N, CA, C and O of each residue as an XYZ file, in Angstrom:
884
protein
N       7.957     -0.786     16.875
C       7.426      0.571     16.838
C       5.932      0.536     16.492
O       5.527     -0.123     15.534
N       5.132      1.238     17.267
C       3.690      1.252     17.033
C       3.322      2.334     16.024
O       3.746      3.483     16.141
N       2.534      1.950     15.041
C       2.064      2.876     14.012
C       0.618      3.246     14.315
O      -0.220      2.373     14.542
N       0.331      4.551     14.315
C      -1.017      5.015     14.630
C      -1.723      5.649     13.441
O      -2.937      5.850     13.474
N      -0.978      5.965     12.397
C      -1.546      6.706     11.277
C      -1.258      8.193     11.357
O      -1.467      8.927     10.391
N      -0.774      8.639     12.520
C      -0.488     10.067     12.681
C       0.846     10.343     13.367
O       1.181     11.501     13.616
N       1.606      9.302     13.673
C       2.871      9.499     14.401
C       4.106      9.231     13.552
O       5.217      9.204     14.083
N       3.942      9.032     12.248
C       5.088      8.708     11.396
C       5.855      9.981     11.044
O       5.277     10.948     10.549
N       7.149      9.971     11.302
C       8.005     11.087     10.929
C       9.252     10.548     10.231
O       9.392      9.339     10.048
N      10.147     11.438      9.846
C      11.322     11.028      9.087
C      12.198     10.047      9.860
O      12.714      9.087      9.288
N      12.364     10.286     11.149
C      13.200      9.398     11.958
C      12.600      8.004     12.029
O      13.326      7.013     11.947
N      11.284      7.914     12.179
C      10.633      6.602     12.230
C      10.705      5.902     10.873
O      10.892      4.686     10.812
N      10.557      6.659      9.789
C      10.713      6.077      8.456
C      12.098      5.455      8.324
O      12.239      4.335      7.833
N      13.111      6.182      8.760
C      14.490      5.676      8.672
C      14.655      4.403      9.508
O      15.270      3.439      9.052
N      14.116      4.396     10.713
C      14.262      3.235     11.590
C      13.569      1.998     11.017
O      14.071      0.882     11.143
N      12.415      2.208     10.388
C      11.655      1.069      9.860
C      12.183      0.631      8.500
O      12.345     -0.563      8.250
N      12.450      1.590      7.625
C      12.830      1.249      6.253
C      14.272      0.769      6.163
O      14.547     -0.240      5.513
N      15.181      1.467      6.794
C      16.593      1.083      6.694
C      17.071      0.291      7.906
O      18.041     -0.462      7.809
N      16.398      0.453      9.049
C      16.791     -0.265     10.254
C      15.979     -1.521     10.507
O      16.270     -2.279     11.432
N      14.956     -1.742      9.684
C      14.110     -2.944      9.763
C      13.493     -3.134     11.155
O      13.347     -4.260     11.630
N      13.137     -2.023     11.796
C      12.493     -2.130     13.103
C      11.116     -2.770     12.950
O      10.393     -2.475     11.998
N      10.759     -3.633     13.872
C       9.457     -4.303     13.849
C       8.337     -3.292     14.073
O       8.453     -2.386     14.898
N       7.249     -3.466     13.320
C       6.123     -2.533     13.372
C       4.909     -3.224     13.974
O       4.587     -4.360     13.625
N       4.243     -2.524     14.881
C       2.951     -2.971     15.412
C       1.893     -1.926     15.063
O       2.218     -0.818     14.638
N       0.629     -2.292     15.246
C      -0.479     -1.411     14.892
C      -1.215     -0.978     16.147
O      -1.519     -1.798     17.013
N      -1.500      0.308     16.243
C      -2.264      0.839     17.360
C      -3.674      0.253     17.382
O      -4.381      0.291     16.374
N      -4.083     -0.290     18.532
C      -5.433     -0.844     18.655
C      -6.487      0.243     18.510
O      -7.551      0.010     17.938
N      -6.191      1.428     19.027
C      -7.141      2.536     18.918
C      -7.350      2.933     17.458
O      -8.473      3.210     17.037
N      -6.265      2.959     16.693
C      -6.380      3.303     15.277
C      -7.158      2.244     14.509
O      -7.934      2.569     13.611
N      -6.951      0.975     14.862
C      -7.689     -0.103     14.203
C      -9.187      0.006     14.466
O      -9.996     -0.370     13.617
N      -9.559      0.519     15.634
C     -10.979      0.723     15.919
C     -11.571      1.765     14.982
O     -12.712      1.625     14.540
N     -10.808      2.805     14.676
C     -11.276      3.813     13.719
C     -11.388      3.218     12.321
O     -12.302      3.553     11.567
N     -10.458      2.339     11.982
C     -10.519      1.654     10.689
C     -11.791      0.817     10.605
O     -12.459      0.800      9.571
N     -12.123      0.130     11.679
C     -13.325     -0.701     11.707
C     -14.584      0.151     11.544
O     -15.518     -0.250     10.849
N     -14.613      1.317     12.177
C     -15.767      2.213     12.051
C     -15.933      2.672     10.606
O     -17.045      2.726     10.081
N     -14.814      2.999      9.977
C     -14.842      3.435      8.580
C     -15.342      2.319      7.675
O     -16.122      2.557      6.753
N     -14.887      1.097      7.947
C     -15.336     -0.040      7.138
C     -16.827     -0.291      7.322
O     -17.536     -0.598      6.363
N     -17.299     -0.161      8.556
C     -18.720     -0.373      8.821
C     -19.569      0.635      8.058
O     -20.660      0.306      7.592
N     -19.065      1.875      7.930
C     -19.804      2.892      7.175
C     -19.973      2.457      5.721
O     -21.046      2.619      5.140
N     -18.906      1.904      5.135
C     -18.991      1.414      3.749
C     -20.036      0.309      3.653
O     -20.872      0.311      2.749
N     -19.983     -0.629      4.585
C     -20.918     -1.753      4.537
C     -22.355     -1.309      4.782
O     -23.289     -1.881      4.220
N     -22.532     -0.287      5.622
C     -23.880      0.250      5.851
C     -24.430      0.884      4.580
O     -25.604      0.707      4.254
N     -23.589      1.621      3.862
C     -24.029      2.232      2.599
C     -24.466      1.159      1.608
O     -25.466      1.309      0.906
N     -23.696      0.072      1.566
C     -24.042     -1.021      0.656
C     -25.357     -1.672      1.058
O     -26.181     -2.000      0.204
N     -25.553     -1.859      2.356
C     -26.808     -2.456      2.837
C     -28.011     -1.580      2.504
O     -29.120     -2.071      2.292
N     -27.764     -0.259      2.463
C     -28.840      0.689      2.155
C     -29.007      0.900      0.645
O     -29.851      1.677      0.199
N     -28.181      0.189     -0.124
C     -28.218      0.266     -1.591
C     -27.986      1.689     -2.106
O     -28.565      2.104     -3.110
N     -27.127      2.423     -1.399
C     -26.732      3.739     -1.884
C     -25.703      3.576     -3.002
O     -24.836      2.705     -2.931
N     -25.800      4.404     -4.020
C     -24.868      4.356     -5.138
C     -23.730      5.330     -4.863
O     -23.946      6.538     -4.775
N     -22.515      4.800     -4.729
C     -21.349      5.608     -4.387
C     -20.223      5.277     -5.352
O     -19.915      4.110     -5.595
N     -19.618      6.318     -5.893
C     -18.549      6.139     -6.882
C     -17.428      5.245     -6.345
O     -16.955      5.417     -5.222
N     -17.025      4.300     -7.167
C     -15.889      3.453     -6.855
C     -16.200      2.305     -5.927
O     -15.400      1.381     -5.786
N     -17.367      2.357     -5.286
C     -17.782      1.270     -4.409
C     -18.731      0.338     -5.154
O     -18.529     -0.876     -5.193
N     -19.757      0.920     -5.739
C     -20.683      0.101     -6.543
C     -21.006      0.750     -7.879
O     -22.091      0.578     -8.433
N     -20.022      1.508     -8.383
C     -20.106      2.034     -9.748
C     -18.808      1.708    -10.478
O     -17.832      1.266     -9.871
N     -18.815      1.932    -11.785
C     -17.576      1.840    -12.537
C     -16.689      3.037    -12.246
O     -17.020      3.872    -11.404
N     -15.558      3.120    -12.946
C     -14.590      4.186    -12.712
C     -14.486      5.093    -13.932
O     -14.756      4.663    -15.054
N     -14.097      6.343    -13.714
C     -13.903      7.274    -14.823
C     -15.169      7.479    -15.619
O     -16.202      7.857    -15.067
N     -15.098      7.232    -16.908
C     -16.249      7.434    -17.787
C     -17.401      6.479    -17.465
O     -18.529      6.685    -17.911
N     -17.107      5.436    -16.691
C     -18.145      4.474    -16.325
C     -18.716      4.754    -14.933
O     -19.306      3.871    -14.311
N     -18.538      5.978    -14.453
C     -19.008      6.318    -13.107
C     -20.532      6.270    -12.986
O     -21.064      6.195    -11.878
N     -21.233      6.313    -14.119
C     -22.697      6.262    -14.070
C     -23.220      4.838    -14.266
O     -24.428      4.623    -14.374
N     -22.299      3.864    -14.312
C     -22.700      2.461    -14.468
C     -22.732      1.807    -13.092
O     -21.694      1.680    -12.443
N     -23.903      1.393    -12.645
C     -24.028      0.754    -11.347
C     -23.644     -0.720    -11.460
O     -24.020     -1.405    -12.412
N     -22.891     -1.190    -10.471
C     -22.403     -2.567    -10.451
C     -23.262     -3.396     -9.507
O     -23.576     -2.961     -8.399
N     -23.637     -4.583     -9.945
C     -24.457     -5.466     -9.119
C     -23.680     -5.909     -7.870
O     -22.455     -6.023     -7.897
N     -24.412     -6.154     -6.784
C     -23.779     -6.533     -5.520
C     -22.859     -7.740     -5.673
O     -21.791     -7.787     -5.063
N     -23.260     -8.696     -6.467
C     -22.475     -9.913     -6.625
C     -21.176     -9.724     -7.377
O     -20.338    -10.625     -7.407
N     -20.997     -8.545     -7.995
C     -19.804     -8.290     -8.806
C     -18.849     -7.289     -8.153
O     -17.847     -6.907     -8.759
N     -19.150     -6.861     -6.924
C     -18.355     -5.793     -6.313
C     -16.923     -6.223     -6.013
O     -15.988     -5.443     -6.190
N     -16.753     -7.458     -5.560
C     -15.385     -7.935     -5.287
C     -14.580     -8.040     -6.579
O     -13.406     -7.673     -6.625
N     -15.222     -8.540     -7.613
C     -14.534     -8.678     -8.905
C     -14.180     -7.316     -9.479
O     -13.149     -7.167    -10.135
N     -15.026     -6.322     -9.237
C     -14.733     -4.957     -9.692
C     -13.402     -4.478     -9.125
O     -12.579     -3.920     -9.850
N     -13.192     -4.695     -7.831
C     -11.945     -4.255     -7.199
C     -10.748     -5.044     -7.705
O      -9.671     -4.483     -7.909
N     -10.934     -6.343     -7.907
C      -9.848     -7.167     -8.446
C      -9.482     -6.722     -9.850
O      -8.302     -6.615    -10.184
N     -10.494     -6.461    -10.678
C     -10.239     -6.008    -12.049
C      -9.531     -4.660    -12.068
O      -8.706     -4.397    -12.943
N      -9.854     -3.809    -11.105
C      -9.183     -2.505    -11.025
C      -7.686     -2.681    -10.807
O      -6.879     -2.016    -11.455
N      -7.317     -3.573     -9.897
C      -5.898     -3.816     -9.637
C      -5.219     -4.424    -10.860
O      -4.135     -3.993    -11.253
N      -5.854     -5.421    -11.455
C      -5.263     -6.078    -12.625
C      -5.088     -5.104    -13.787
O      -4.075     -5.151    -14.485
N      -6.056     -4.229    -13.998
C      -5.980     -3.309    -15.141
C      -4.913     -2.244    -14.952
O      -4.359     -1.742    -15.930
N      -4.618     -1.891    -13.698
C      -3.657     -0.825    -13.447
C      -2.246     -1.338    -13.162
O      -1.300     -0.550    -13.139
N      -2.093     -2.616    -12.949
C      -0.760     -3.188    -12.722
C      -0.071     -3.385    -14.074
O       0.172     -4.509    -14.512
N       0.232     -2.267    -14.714
C       0.761     -2.293    -16.080
C       2.044     -1.476    -16.184
O       2.368     -0.956    -17.251
N       2.778     -1.362    -15.068
C       4.016     -0.614    -15.086
C       5.087     -1.307    -15.917
O       5.022     -2.512    -16.163
N       6.070     -0.526    -16.342
C       7.163     -1.054    -17.171
C       8.489     -0.496    -16.660
O       8.526      0.376    -15.792
N       9.563     -1.018    -17.217
C      10.893     -0.508    -16.891
C      11.517     -1.182    -15.686
O      10.976     -2.142    -15.136
N      12.654     -0.667    -15.292
C      13.380     -1.212    -14.149
C      12.550     -1.045    -12.877
O      11.843     -0.049    -12.723
N      12.630     -2.003    -11.979
C      11.876     -1.872    -10.723
C      12.534     -0.881     -9.765
O      13.733     -0.613     -9.841
N      11.720     -0.353     -8.872
C      12.256      0.451     -7.780
C      13.151     -0.427     -6.905
O      13.058     -1.655     -6.925
N      14.008      0.225     -6.147
C      14.853     -0.503     -5.202
C      13.988     -1.106     -4.097
O      12.839     -0.711     -3.901
N      14.557     -2.058     -3.390
C      13.839     -2.646     -2.251
C      13.503     -1.587     -1.205
O      12.437     -1.635     -0.591
N      14.406     -0.636     -1.002
C      14.146      0.402     -0.006
C      12.926      1.230     -0.385
O      12.089      1.528      0.467
N      12.819      1.602     -1.658
C      11.652      2.381     -2.097
C      10.384      1.552     -1.933
O       9.363      2.055     -1.466
N      10.453      0.287     -2.316
C       9.299     -0.597     -2.172
C       8.887     -0.711     -0.708
O       7.700     -0.655     -0.387
N       9.862     -0.869      0.173
C       9.581     -0.984      1.602
C       8.956      0.310      2.139
O       8.016      0.278      2.933
N       9.493      1.433      1.694
C       8.936      2.722      2.122
C       7.500      2.896      1.618
O       6.660      3.450      2.326
N       7.220      2.431      0.415
C       5.862      2.511     -0.117
C       4.882      1.731      0.747
O       3.784      2.209      1.034
N       5.277      0.529      1.161
C       4.412     -0.279      2.026
C       4.109      0.474      3.314
O       2.955      0.576      3.732
N       5.157      1.000      3.935
C       4.992      1.719      5.195
C       4.073      2.924      5.036
O       3.157      3.116      5.835
N       4.311      3.726      4.022
C       3.521      4.939      3.814
C       2.065      4.621      3.497
O       1.162      5.330      3.940
N       1.834      3.551      2.729
C       0.446      3.196      2.399
C      -0.282      2.675      3.627
O      -1.443      3.014      3.855
N       0.403      1.843      4.428
C      -0.203      1.351      5.665
C      -0.540      2.510      6.590
O      -1.606      2.535      7.204
N       0.374      3.467      6.686
C       0.154      4.624      7.547
C      -1.062      5.429      7.091
O      -1.865      5.862      7.917
N      -1.197      5.628      5.792
C      -2.333      6.390      5.265
C      -3.654      5.676      5.538
O      -4.627      6.309      5.946
N      -3.693      4.369      5.318
C      -4.927      3.608      5.533
C      -5.289      3.535      7.011
O      -6.463      3.430      7.365
N      -4.276      3.592      7.870
C      -4.508      3.484      9.308
C      -5.158      4.744      9.880
O      -5.607      4.737     11.026
N      -5.213      5.810      9.109
C      -5.904      7.017      9.567
C      -7.409      6.789      9.707
O      -8.093      7.542     10.401
N      -7.924      5.746      9.045
C      -9.325      5.402      9.211
C     -10.288      6.145      8.320
O     -11.466      6.287      8.650
N      -9.788      6.628      7.175
C     -10.653      7.374      6.263
C     -10.988      6.601      4.985
O     -11.794      7.069      4.181
N     -10.387      5.435      4.785
C     -10.423      4.795      3.468
C     -11.414      3.653      3.338
O     -11.642      3.171      2.228
N     -12.004      3.211      4.419
C     -13.038      2.186      4.343
C     -12.554      0.778      4.084
O     -13.317     -0.060      3.605
N     -11.282      0.499      4.398
C     -10.766     -0.860      4.201
C     -10.952     -1.671      5.481
O     -11.133     -1.107      6.561
N     -10.907     -2.993      5.355
C     -10.923     -3.860      6.524
C      -9.540     -3.866      7.194
O      -8.529     -3.650      6.526
N      -9.495     -4.108      8.484
C      -8.197     -4.176      9.176
C      -7.216     -5.154      8.545
O      -6.007     -4.924      8.589
N      -7.713     -6.248      7.955
C      -6.812     -7.261      7.404
C      -5.919     -6.688      6.304
O      -4.799     -7.163      6.117
N      -6.390     -5.685      5.579
C      -5.567     -5.077      4.532
C      -4.330     -4.422      5.147
O      -3.215     -4.605      4.658
N      -4.534     -3.666      6.212
C      -3.416     -3.001      6.878
C      -2.525     -4.021      7.571
O      -1.300     -3.910      7.536
N      -3.137     -5.004      8.195
C      -2.355     -6.045      8.876
C      -1.442     -6.787      7.913
O      -0.308     -7.114      8.262
N      -1.927     -7.058      6.698
C      -1.085     -7.763      5.736
C       0.057     -6.866      5.244
O       1.162     -7.352      5.001
N      -0.201     -5.560      5.097
C       0.877     -4.634      4.732
C       1.968     -4.643      5.804
O       3.158     -4.645      5.489
N       1.558     -4.650      7.057
C       2.535     -4.689      8.145
C       3.273     -6.019      8.148
O       4.464     -6.064      8.458
N       2.577     -7.108      7.806
C       3.249     -8.406      7.676
C       4.370     -8.342      6.649
O       5.445     -8.905      6.856
N       4.114     -7.652      5.536
C       5.152     -7.519      4.508
C       6.384     -6.842      5.085
O       7.509     -7.262      4.817
N       6.176     -5.793      5.878
C       7.306     -5.105      6.496
C       8.057     -6.017      7.452
O       9.281     -6.130      7.383
N       7.326     -6.659      8.333
C       7.972     -7.429      9.394
C       8.627     -8.712      8.897
O       9.555     -9.221      9.526
N       8.147     -9.235      7.771
C       8.757    -10.436      7.187
C       9.719    -10.092      6.045
O      10.268    -10.976      5.387
N       9.907     -8.790      5.829
C      10.829     -8.296      4.794
C      10.492     -8.874      3.417
O      11.361     -9.365      2.696
N       9.222     -8.800      3.083
C       8.728     -9.202      1.765
C       8.386     -7.924      1.011
O       7.440     -7.225      1.373
N       9.145     -7.616     -0.030
C       9.022     -6.315     -0.692
C       8.590     -6.488     -2.147
O       9.289     -7.146     -2.918
N       7.463     -5.915     -2.532
C       6.966     -6.066     -3.907
C       7.957     -5.559     -4.956
O       8.654     -4.567     -4.744
N       8.003     -6.249     -6.075
C       8.760     -5.784     -7.237
C       7.843     -4.831     -8.003
O       6.818     -5.246     -8.543
N       8.222     -3.545     -8.048
C       7.345     -2.497     -8.581
C       8.062     -1.745     -9.692
O       9.050     -1.063     -9.420
N       7.595     -1.846    -10.945
C       8.225     -1.110    -12.048
C       8.172      0.403    -11.812
O       7.220      0.921    -11.228
N       9.209      1.097    -12.275
C       9.319      2.535    -12.017
C       8.452      3.376    -12.940
O       8.062      4.482    -12.566
N       8.140      2.888    -14.131
C       7.428      3.718    -15.105
C       5.968      3.288    -15.221
O       5.640      2.104    -15.154
N       5.100      4.293    -15.398
C       3.692      3.999    -15.593
C       2.768      4.766    -14.677
O       1.548      4.681    -14.817
N       3.333      5.525    -13.731
C       2.482      6.269    -12.807
C       1.781      7.416    -13.515
O       2.370      8.074    -14.372
N       0.507      7.659    -13.155
C      -0.226      8.796    -13.704
C       0.057     10.070    -12.934
O      -0.113     11.167    -13.466
N       0.485      9.939    -11.691
C       0.854     11.121    -10.918
C      -0.325     11.934    -10.452
O      -0.652     11.917     -9.265
N      -0.976     12.649    -11.356
C      -2.066     13.548    -10.977
C      -3.232     12.792    -10.351
O      -3.922     13.326     -9.483
N      -3.454     11.566    -10.780
C      -4.531     10.747    -10.220
C      -4.021      9.836     -9.116
O      -4.763      8.984     -8.627
N      -2.784     10.002     -8.724
C      -2.163      9.100     -7.757
C      -1.196      8.176     -8.475
O      -1.206      8.078     -9.702
N      -0.368      7.504     -7.703
C       0.592      6.552     -8.268
C      -0.118      5.230     -8.534
O       0.156      4.215     -7.895
N      -1.038      5.273     -9.494
C      -1.957      4.149     -9.693
C      -1.242      2.861    -10.094
O      -1.500      1.803     -9.519
N      -0.348      2.945    -11.073
C       0.328      1.730    -11.534
C       1.274      1.158    -10.473
O       1.201     -0.036    -10.185
N       2.163      1.973     -9.880
C       3.043      1.400     -8.847
C       2.273      0.802     -7.674
O       2.617     -0.276     -7.189
N       1.240      1.492     -7.219
C       0.479      0.983     -6.085
C      -0.334     -0.254     -6.457
O      -0.604     -1.097     -5.601
N      -0.723     -0.369     -7.718
C      -1.412     -1.582     -8.154
C      -0.470     -2.780     -8.089
O      -0.887     -3.880     -7.727
N       0.793     -2.571     -8.437
C       1.769     -3.665     -8.318
C       1.990     -4.037     -6.851
O       2.191     -5.208     -6.531
N       1.954     -3.052     -5.967
C       2.038     -3.349     -4.541
C       0.818     -4.157     -4.096
O       0.942     -5.135     -3.358
N      -0.357     -3.736     -4.555
C      -1.598     -4.419     -4.175
C      -1.627     -5.859     -4.674
O      -2.178     -6.732     -4.005
N      -1.039     -6.117     -5.841
C      -0.993     -7.485     -6.366
C      -0.410     -8.457     -5.345
O      -0.869     -9.592     -5.218
N       0.601     -7.999     -4.626
C       1.273     -8.877     -3.669
C       0.330     -9.266     -2.531
O       0.380    -10.395     -2.045
N      -0.520     -8.346     -2.109
C      -1.495     -8.679     -1.070
C      -2.425     -9.799     -1.525
O      -2.939    -10.563     -0.707
N      -2.634     -9.890     -2.830
C      -3.506    -10.916     -3.401
C      -2.775    -12.235     -3.636
O      -3.375    -13.220     -4.067
N      -1.482    -12.242     -3.351
C      -0.687    -13.435     -3.608
C      -0.177    -13.503     -5.031
O       0.296    -14.550     -5.473
N      -0.267    -12.395     -5.754
C       0.163    -12.349     -7.152
C       1.434    -11.514     -7.281
O       1.929    -10.971     -6.293
N       1.957    -11.415     -8.492
C       3.151    -10.625     -8.724
C       4.400    -11.274     -8.161
O       4.414    -12.460     -7.829
N       5.455    -10.464     -8.061
C       6.732    -10.961     -7.551
C       7.230    -10.065     -6.423
O       6.840     -8.903     -6.304
N       8.103    -10.639     -5.601
C       8.640     -9.909     -4.461
C      10.134    -10.144     -4.330
O      10.681    -11.119     -4.846
N      10.780     -9.222     -3.623
C      12.143     -9.452     -3.155
C      12.026    -10.152     -1.808
O      11.342     -9.669     -0.906
N      12.701    -11.298     -1.677
C      12.599    -12.060     -0.438
C      13.891    -12.840     -0.228
O      14.292    -13.651     -1.063
N      14.526    -12.577      0.899
C      15.767    -13.259      1.264
C      16.812    -13.186      0.156
O      17.480    -14.169     -0.164
N      16.935    -11.988     -0.422
C      17.966    -11.740     -1.417
C      17.651    -12.201     -2.818
O      18.504    -12.123     -3.702
N      16.427    -12.685     -3.041
C      16.050    -13.165     -4.371
C      14.742    -12.517     -4.816
O      13.974    -12.007     -4.001
N      14.508    -12.548     -6.114
C      13.233    -12.095     -6.692
C      12.417    -13.340     -7.014
O      12.800    -14.131     -7.876
N      11.295    -13.515     -6.323
C      10.528    -14.758     -6.424
C       9.040    -14.443     -6.557
O       8.615    -13.339     -6.218
N       8.224    -15.413     -7.053
C       6.772    -15.237     -7.024
C       6.287    -15.031     -5.588
O       6.815    -15.635     -4.654
N       5.298    -14.191     -5.424
C       4.826    -13.824     -4.095
C       4.477    -15.025     -3.235
O       4.819    -15.058     -2.053
N       3.795    -16.021     -3.813
C       3.325    -17.139     -3.000
C       4.455    -17.988     -2.427
O       4.259    -18.690     -1.435
N       5.628    -17.931     -3.038
C       6.770    -18.640     -2.438
C       7.103    -18.018     -1.084
O       7.310    -18.728     -0.100
N       7.152    -16.686     -1.045
C       7.432    -15.990      0.214
C       6.288    -16.166      1.204
O       6.528    -16.383      2.392
N       5.049    -16.077      0.731
C       3.899    -16.228      1.618
C       3.865    -17.622      2.243
O       3.630    -17.771      3.442
N       4.100    -18.620      1.431
C       4.087    -19.986      1.958
C       5.195    -20.194      2.987
O       4.998    -20.857      4.005
N       6.348    -19.623      2.707
C       7.474    -19.761      3.629
C       7.171    -19.109      4.981
O       7.543    -19.626      6.034
N       6.477    -17.941      4.924
C       6.190    -17.195      6.151
C       4.786    -17.485      6.696
O       4.354    -16.866      7.668
N       4.076    -18.436      6.062
C       2.735    -18.840      6.502
C       1.765    -17.658      6.513
O       1.018    -17.456      7.470
N       1.795    -16.884      5.425
C       0.878    -15.762      5.245
C      -0.178    -16.126      4.201
O       0.116    -16.814      3.223
N      -1.394    -15.664      4.417
C      -2.477    -15.913      3.483
C      -2.734    -14.670      2.641
O      -2.745    -13.563      3.180
N      -2.940    -14.820      1.328
C      -3.336    -13.664      0.514
C      -4.732    -13.205      0.909
O      -5.512    -13.979      1.464
N      -5.043    -11.950      0.624
C      -6.369    -11.415      0.937
C      -7.226    -11.404     -0.320
O      -6.717    -11.410     -1.441
N      -8.515    -11.387     -0.113
C      -9.462    -11.196     -1.217
C     -10.094     -9.829     -1.033
O     -10.689     -9.551      0.008
N      -9.970     -8.983     -2.029
C     -10.471     -7.620     -1.914
C     -11.988     -7.588     -1.846
O     -12.679     -8.346     -2.527
N     -12.487     -6.688     -1.005
C     -13.912     -6.424     -0.902
C     -14.197     -5.015     -1.442
O     -13.284     -4.298     -1.851
N     -15.459     -4.641     -1.435
C     -15.881     -3.358     -2.000
C     -15.017     -2.208     -1.484
O     -14.777     -2.095     -0.282
N     -14.565     -1.379     -2.376
C     -13.777     -0.165     -2.156
C     -12.297     -0.397     -1.917
O     -11.513      0.540     -2.066
N     -11.876     -1.606     -1.551
C     -10.510     -1.804     -1.097
C      -9.467     -1.666     -2.198
O      -8.367     -1.180     -1.933
N      -9.775     -2.076     -3.413
C      -8.826     -1.885     -4.505
C      -8.590     -0.410     -4.759
O      -7.450      0.023     -4.925
N      -9.664      0.359     -4.791
C      -9.568      1.803     -4.994
C      -8.768      2.455     -3.874
O      -7.944      3.336     -4.121
N      -9.017      2.016     -2.632
C      -8.311      2.588     -1.495
C      -6.815      2.294     -1.548
O      -6.006      3.108     -1.102
N      -6.450      1.157     -2.081
C      -5.033      0.787     -2.140
C      -4.246      1.578     -3.173
O      -3.056      1.825     -2.979
N      -4.887      1.981     -4.269
C      -4.110      2.617     -5.344
C      -4.295      4.126     -5.422
O      -3.538      4.796     -6.124
N      -5.277      4.678     -4.722
C      -5.490      6.126     -4.761
C      -4.594      6.809     -3.741
O      -5.034      7.158     -2.646
N      -3.347      6.994     -4.106
C      -2.394      7.638     -3.216
C      -1.137      8.004     -3.981
O      -1.012      7.709     -5.170
N      -0.213      8.642     -3.298
C       1.030      9.088     -3.946
C       2.252      8.519     -3.215
O       3.269      9.194     -3.059
N       2.129      7.277     -2.776
C       3.200      6.717     -1.950
C       4.457      6.351     -2.728
O       5.521      6.213     -2.125
N       4.372      6.192     -4.036
C       5.600      5.929     -4.807
C       6.465      7.184     -4.855
O       7.643      7.145     -4.499
N       5.886      8.284     -5.289
C       6.680      9.518     -5.372
C       7.086     10.001     -3.980
O       8.166     10.567     -3.813
N       6.232      9.782     -2.984
C       6.588     10.185     -1.624
C       7.737      9.348     -1.093
O       8.644      9.878     -0.451
N       7.711      8.046     -1.351
C       8.790      7.169     -0.895
C      10.118      7.593     -1.511
O      11.131      7.675     -0.816
N      10.113      7.863     -2.817
C      11.347      8.305     -3.490
C      11.833      9.617     -2.878
O      13.025      9.786     -2.622
N      10.906     10.540     -2.645
C      11.270     11.839     -2.083
C      11.810     11.735     -0.674
O      12.808     12.376     -0.348
N      11.174     10.944      0.163
C      11.611     10.785      1.548
C      13.006     10.171      1.612
O      13.858     10.644      2.364
N      13.241      9.125      0.832
C      14.554      8.479      0.864
C      15.638      9.387      0.294
O      16.775      9.367      0.764
N      15.289     10.188     -0.722
C      16.250     11.154     -1.262
C      16.605     12.191     -0.200
O      17.766     12.582     -0.071
N      15.611     12.632      0.553
C      15.858     13.598      1.631
C      16.778     13.001      2.697
O      17.723     13.649      3.147
N      16.490     11.759      3.095
C      17.321     11.118      4.121
C      18.754     10.932      3.643
O      19.694     11.082      4.424
N      18.928     10.606      2.359
C      20.281     10.480      1.801
C      20.995     11.832      1.801
O      22.175     11.923      2.137
N      20.258     12.883      1.419
C      20.857     14.225      1.397
C      21.244     14.659      2.805
O      22.298     15.262      3.009
N      20.393     14.352      3.767
C      20.677     14.689      5.164
C      21.948     13.990      5.637
O      22.758     14.574      6.357
N      22.113     12.734      5.225
C      23.302     11.970      5.604
C      24.560     12.598      5.006
O      25.586     12.707      5.677
N      24.473     13.010      3.743
C      25.619     13.639      3.080
C      25.989     14.950      3.765
O      27.167     15.232      3.986
N      24.967     15.755      4.101
C      25.235     17.046      4.740
C      25.840     16.850      6.123
O      26.753     17.577      6.517
N      25.335     15.875      6.853
C      25.873     15.603      8.179
C      27.337     15.189      8.087
O      28.160     15.619      8.895
N      27.659     14.352      7.101
C      29.040     13.907      6.914
C      29.940     15.072      6.509
O      31.059     15.201      7.006
N      29.443     15.922      5.601
C      30.272     17.024      5.117
C      30.571     18.035      6.214
O      31.622     18.676      6.204
N      29.653     18.177      7.155
C      29.875     19.125      8.258
C      30.989     18.654      9.188
O      31.592     19.458      9.899
N      31.261     17.347      9.180
C      32.289     16.792     10.040
C      33.684     16.848      9.398
O      34.692     16.621     10.066
N      33.727     17.154      8.093
C      35.026     17.218      7.394
C      35.782     18.450      7.823
O      35.172     19.478      8.118
N      37.107     18.369      7.866
C      37.901     19.545      8.236
C      37.778     20.626      7.153
O      37.605     20.306      5.977
N      37.866     21.885      7.540
C      37.748     22.984      6.556
C      38.908     22.978      5.581
O      38.971     23.826      4.692
C-alpha cells in the first residue's frame, strides 16, 4: 500500500496495523519532504535563528546553539524525553504509532530528511515495533515521552518487539540489515512533536468497537 501523507483512513490503518500489509512511500510526497528539508538547510546556511532548530527549548528558547552542536541538541532532546514509565503499550499500538508518525511527516511540513520516514516504514515492513512505556506523556505539548521512545529505535537504541521477543533494537536491525540514523537539525523535535500515541490508542479502540457492533448486529434478536 502506498502512503502519501494524505490518503490514510481507518480501513488502511486496519490493513497495515492488523493485516501487516506492506507499505511503500509515494515518490511525489518524498519530493515535498525534500523541499521542506532544503528550506531548513537554507535557513541554517543563512544563519537565521529559529526555535528548535538552532536554539534551546522552552525556557532556553533565547539560547542560540552553535552550528557544530545542532546534531547533539536533537539527540539530547530525544534522550531527555525518553523517560516514560509503567507497562508498555501493546505491539499493535506501537505499530499504529509508527504508521501515524510516518504519515504525518510525509505531508512535507516537518523539515526532516527522507531517511527518517524511510526508516519508519522499514520498521513497519520488518515488523520491528518499539517498546514504549504507557505513562509519561505531556499530552498538551504532544506525546513527547512515548514518541521519544519511538525515536530511540531509529537511533538504534532502546528495545523492540521482534519475532515474538523483546530485544535490544540493534539485534533486530542487524538481523534485518538496517542502519540506525543520526539525527540532524530539527529532526528530533519533528519526531516527538505530535499526538500519535493517543491517536493510535483512539483509532484502535474505534476499530475494536466497530468490530463488536458489526458482530452484535449479526446476532439473532
